[in-house]
N, C-alpha and C positions, 0 to 999 in steps of 0.2 A: 870865313864865309860859310863854314860847316853849319853854324846855328840857324841858317835859313831853311834847313831841312828838317827841323826838329818838330814839325807839327804833331807828329805822333807822340809827343811827350805827354805822359801821364797827367791828367788835370789836376791832381794832387801833388805833383812833383814840387819839391822845396823851392826850386828856381823860380816858381811862379808865385809863391807867397809874398804878398805886400810888395810885388814888382811892379815896375812900369814896362808892361807888355806891348810889344809892337807886332801885329798881325799883318805881314807883308807879302805882297805878290811874290811868288817864287822866282819870277823872271827878273825881278828888280835888280839883283846883283849883276845880271848880265846886260840889262837895259842901261842902267846908270850906276856903276859901281861907287862913284863918289856920293851920290845921293843916298845909296843903301848904307854906306859907312855913317854919314851923318845921322840918318833916320836910327840906326841900331845903337848909336852911342849911348851908354847909360840905360838901355832897355834890354829886356829878354825878348828876343826875336823869335817868332814862330812863323813858319811859311804858310801861305794861303791854303786852307783845308779843303782842297778840291775833291779828295777822295772820301771826305767824311761830310756828315751833315753839320756844317759850321755853326749855325745858330745854336743847336744843341750843345756841341762841343765848347762853344765860348761860354755859353750859360753855366754849363757844368764846371767850367774852369773858375769862373766867378764865384759860384757858390762854394766850391772845395778849397780854393786857394786865395781868394779874396786878393786879386791884384790891386794895386794903388790906382792904376789907370791902364786903358786900353787905346792904342793909336793904331788905326787901320790905314794902310797905304797900299793903293793899286796903281795900275796903269789905266789912265783915262781911255775909255772907248773899248776896253777889253770887255767882251760879253760875259765871261765868267767871273771877272774881277768885282763887278757891281754887287755880286751875292756876297762878297766879303763884307761889304759896308753894310748891306741890309742885315747881314747876320748879327753884326756888332749891336746895331739898333734892336733887332729882335730879341737878343740876349737880354738887354735891358728890360724888354716888355715880358719875357718869361719869368726873369727874376723878380719883377715888380719892385724894382728899386733902381735908384740912379747909379750909373757907372761913369765915372770921369772918362770921357772919351773924346777923341778928335779923329777927324777924318781927312785924309789926303789923297789926292791923285796926282799922278806924274803927267803932265801934259807933253805930248810929243817927245817923250823920253828924256825931257830936259828940266822942265819947270815943275816944281812942287807947289801945288795949290791947295789950300784948305777948303774943304766942303763942309756946310753945316749938316747936322743930323736931319734937319727938316728937309733939306735937298734930297738927302738920300731916301727919306720916306716919300717924297713926291716922285721920285723916279720910279718907284714901284708901281704907281697909278698912271698906266699909259693914256687913259682917257683925260687926265688932267694934263698930261704932256702934249696930247694931241691938241687940246685947246690952246695951249701956250705957243704951239708951233703955228696954228691957224691965226692967232691974234698978233704973232710977232714973226712973220715969214722970214725976216732978217737973220733969224737963228740958224737957218738952213745955209746961209752963205757962210756964216761962222763955222758951222759943221763941216763945210767943204774944205775949209783950210785944215782941216784935222783929220778927216776921215777918208781913207782911201776907199773904203767900201761905199760911201755916199758918192765920191767922185766917179767910181766905176758904174753906179747905178745912173748917175746923171748921163754918162756917156753913152750907156746902153739905151736909155730913153732917146737921146738925141739921134742915135743911129736908126733906131726903130721908126722914129717920126720921120726922118730923111728917106728911109724906104717907103713908107706908106705915102709920102708926098710925091715920089718919082713914080709910084703905081698909077697915081691919080692923073699923072701927066699935065700938060699945059692947060 
Protein backbone atom coordinates (compact mmCIF):
# COMPACT_ATOMS: atom_id res chain seq x y z
CA UNK A 1 0.00 0.00 0.00
CA UNK A 2 3.01 2.34 0.24
CA UNK A 3 2.69 3.32 -3.43
CA UNK A 4 -0.56 5.18 -2.66
CA UNK A 5 1.46 7.96 -1.06
CA UNK A 6 3.75 8.62 -4.00
CA UNK A 7 2.02 11.66 -5.49
CA UNK A 8 5.17 13.65 -4.94
CA UNK A 9 6.86 11.47 -7.54
CA UNK A 10 8.88 13.51 -10.00
CA UNK A 11 6.83 13.94 -13.21
CA UNK A 12 9.79 12.60 -15.23
CA UNK A 13 10.31 9.50 -13.08
CA UNK A 14 11.11 6.35 -15.04
CA UNK A 15 8.26 4.51 -13.34
CA UNK A 16 5.77 6.80 -15.15
CA UNK A 17 7.17 6.42 -18.67
CA UNK A 18 4.79 4.46 -20.87
CA UNK A 19 2.97 3.28 -17.73
CA UNK A 20 -0.68 2.77 -17.03
CA UNK A 21 -1.10 5.33 -14.24
CA UNK A 22 -3.88 5.29 -11.67
CA UNK A 23 -4.48 8.51 -9.73
CA UNK A 24 -6.44 7.28 -6.73
CA UNK A 25 -8.15 8.91 -3.76
CA UNK A 26 -5.65 8.60 -0.91
CA UNK A 27 -8.37 7.22 1.37
CA UNK A 28 -9.38 4.37 -0.96
CA UNK A 29 -6.95 1.82 0.55
CA UNK A 30 -8.76 2.38 3.86
CA UNK A 31 -12.29 2.65 2.47
CA UNK A 32 -12.08 -0.53 0.40
CA UNK A 33 -8.70 -2.32 0.36
CA UNK A 34 -9.95 -5.01 -2.04
CA UNK A 35 -11.05 -2.45 -4.65
CA UNK A 36 -7.78 -0.58 -4.18
CA UNK A 37 -5.79 -3.76 -4.87
CA UNK A 38 -7.92 -4.48 -7.96
CA UNK A 39 -7.42 -0.97 -9.33
CA UNK A 40 -3.70 -0.86 -8.64
CA UNK A 41 -2.94 -4.25 -10.24
CA UNK A 42 -0.69 -3.58 -13.25
CA UNK A 43 -0.72 0.19 -12.76
CA UNK A 44 1.62 2.79 -11.31
CA UNK A 45 -0.44 4.26 -8.48
CA UNK A 46 -0.29 7.87 -7.34
CA UNK A 47 -2.33 9.30 -4.48
CA UNK A 48 -4.80 12.10 -5.08
CA UNK A 49 -2.79 15.33 -5.37
CA UNK A 50 -4.63 17.35 -2.73
CA UNK A 51 -1.60 19.45 -1.81
CA UNK A 52 -0.61 20.44 -5.34
CA UNK A 53 -2.39 21.85 -8.38
CA UNK A 54 -3.45 18.52 -9.85
CA UNK A 55 -4.24 19.62 -13.42
CA UNK A 56 -0.79 21.14 -13.87
CA UNK A 57 0.90 18.16 -12.23
CA UNK A 58 -0.96 15.66 -14.41
CA UNK A 59 -0.38 17.73 -17.57
CA UNK A 60 3.32 17.96 -16.74
CA UNK A 61 3.45 14.19 -16.14
CA UNK A 62 1.77 13.55 -19.51
CA UNK A 63 4.17 15.89 -21.34
CA UNK A 64 7.30 14.59 -19.58
CA UNK A 65 6.65 10.88 -19.15
CA UNK A 66 4.03 9.99 -21.75
CA UNK A 67 2.09 7.46 -19.70
CA UNK A 68 0.13 4.92 -21.74
CA UNK A 69 -3.12 5.72 -19.91
CA UNK A 70 -4.54 7.45 -16.84
CA UNK A 71 -7.26 6.04 -14.63
CA UNK A 72 -8.81 8.37 -12.03
CA UNK A 73 -10.54 6.73 -9.07
CA UNK A 74 -12.28 8.65 -6.30
CA UNK A 75 -14.88 8.32 -3.61
CA UNK A 76 -18.32 9.35 -4.92
CA UNK A 77 -19.64 12.40 -3.12
CA UNK A 78 -16.29 13.50 -1.68
CA UNK A 79 -15.98 17.27 -2.26
CA UNK A 80 -12.24 17.28 -2.92
CA UNK A 81 -12.27 14.08 -5.01
CA UNK A 82 -14.25 15.65 -7.84
CA UNK A 83 -11.25 17.90 -8.51
CA UNK A 84 -9.22 14.77 -9.28
CA UNK A 85 -11.47 13.91 -12.23
CA UNK A 86 -11.69 17.49 -13.48
CA UNK A 87 -7.89 17.68 -13.35
CA UNK A 88 -7.44 14.64 -15.58
CA UNK A 89 -9.82 16.19 -18.12
CA UNK A 90 -8.11 19.57 -17.76
CA UNK A 91 -4.69 17.99 -18.38
CA UNK A 92 -5.96 16.74 -21.74
CA UNK A 93 -7.19 20.26 -22.53
CA UNK A 94 -3.91 21.87 -21.44
CA UNK A 95 -1.88 19.40 -23.49
CA UNK A 96 -4.22 19.73 -26.49
CA UNK A 97 -3.94 16.01 -27.13
CA UNK A 98 -5.98 12.96 -26.27
CA UNK A 99 -4.96 11.01 -23.21
CA UNK A 100 -6.39 7.50 -22.97
CA UNK A 101 -8.26 7.85 -19.69
CA UNK A 102 -11.01 6.38 -17.61
CA UNK A 103 -12.87 7.77 -14.62
CA UNK A 104 -14.34 5.71 -11.78
CA UNK A 105 -16.06 6.51 -8.50
CA UNK A 106 -16.52 4.21 -5.54
CA UNK A 107 -20.16 4.43 -4.49
CA UNK A 108 -20.93 4.01 -0.78
CA UNK A 109 -17.48 2.51 -0.27
CA UNK A 110 -18.42 -0.65 -2.17
CA UNK A 111 -19.29 -0.35 -5.84
CA UNK A 112 -16.91 0.80 -8.58
CA UNK A 113 -18.83 2.79 -11.23
CA UNK A 114 -17.30 4.15 -14.42
CA UNK A 115 -18.03 7.83 -15.16
CA UNK A 116 -17.66 9.35 -18.62
CA UNK A 117 -15.35 12.32 -19.22
CA UNK A 118 -18.49 14.18 -20.37
CA UNK A 119 -20.15 13.65 -16.96
CA UNK A 120 -17.02 15.02 -15.30
CA UNK A 121 -17.20 18.13 -17.51
CA UNK A 122 -20.90 18.67 -16.80
CA UNK A 123 -20.29 18.41 -13.03
CA UNK A 124 -18.17 21.57 -13.24
CA UNK A 125 -21.12 23.58 -14.55
CA UNK A 126 -23.51 23.99 -11.65
CA UNK A 127 -26.04 25.90 -13.77
CA UNK A 128 -26.46 22.79 -15.93
CA UNK A 129 -26.65 20.56 -12.85
CA UNK A 130 -29.30 22.89 -11.41
CA UNK A 131 -31.39 22.56 -14.55
CA UNK A 132 -31.10 18.75 -14.39
CA UNK A 133 -32.25 18.75 -10.74
CA UNK A 134 -35.22 21.00 -11.56
CA UNK A 135 -36.22 18.87 -14.54
CA UNK A 136 -35.69 15.56 -12.72
CA UNK A 137 -36.40 16.06 -8.98
CA UNK A 138 -36.22 12.30 -8.43
CA UNK A 139 -32.44 12.77 -8.57
CA UNK A 140 -32.70 14.22 -5.05
CA UNK A 141 -34.36 11.04 -3.77
CA UNK A 142 -31.44 9.05 -5.16
CA UNK A 143 -29.03 11.53 -3.57
CA UNK A 144 -30.76 10.98 -0.23
CA UNK A 145 -29.86 7.28 -0.42
CA UNK A 146 -26.12 8.11 -0.63
CA UNK A 147 -25.52 11.47 1.05
CA UNK A 148 -25.47 11.96 4.81
CA UNK A 149 -25.04 15.69 4.13
CA UNK A 150 -28.26 15.76 2.07
CA UNK A 151 -30.22 13.74 4.67
CA UNK A 152 -29.02 16.08 7.41
CA UNK A 153 -30.06 19.15 5.38
CA UNK A 154 -33.52 17.62 4.82
CA UNK A 155 -33.94 16.84 8.52
CA UNK A 156 -32.88 20.39 9.42
CA UNK A 157 -35.39 21.80 6.95
CA UNK A 158 -38.17 19.60 8.40
CA UNK A 159 -37.33 20.68 11.97
CA UNK A 160 -37.31 24.34 10.95
CA UNK A 161 -40.63 23.92 9.16
CA UNK A 162 -42.17 22.19 12.20
CA UNK A 163 -40.97 25.02 14.49
CA UNK A 164 -42.45 27.64 12.19
CA UNK A 165 -45.71 25.69 12.02
CA UNK A 166 -45.92 25.44 15.82
CA UNK A 167 -45.31 29.19 16.20
CA UNK A 168 -48.20 29.95 13.90
CA UNK A 169 -50.47 27.88 16.10
CA UNK A 170 -53.84 26.35 15.21
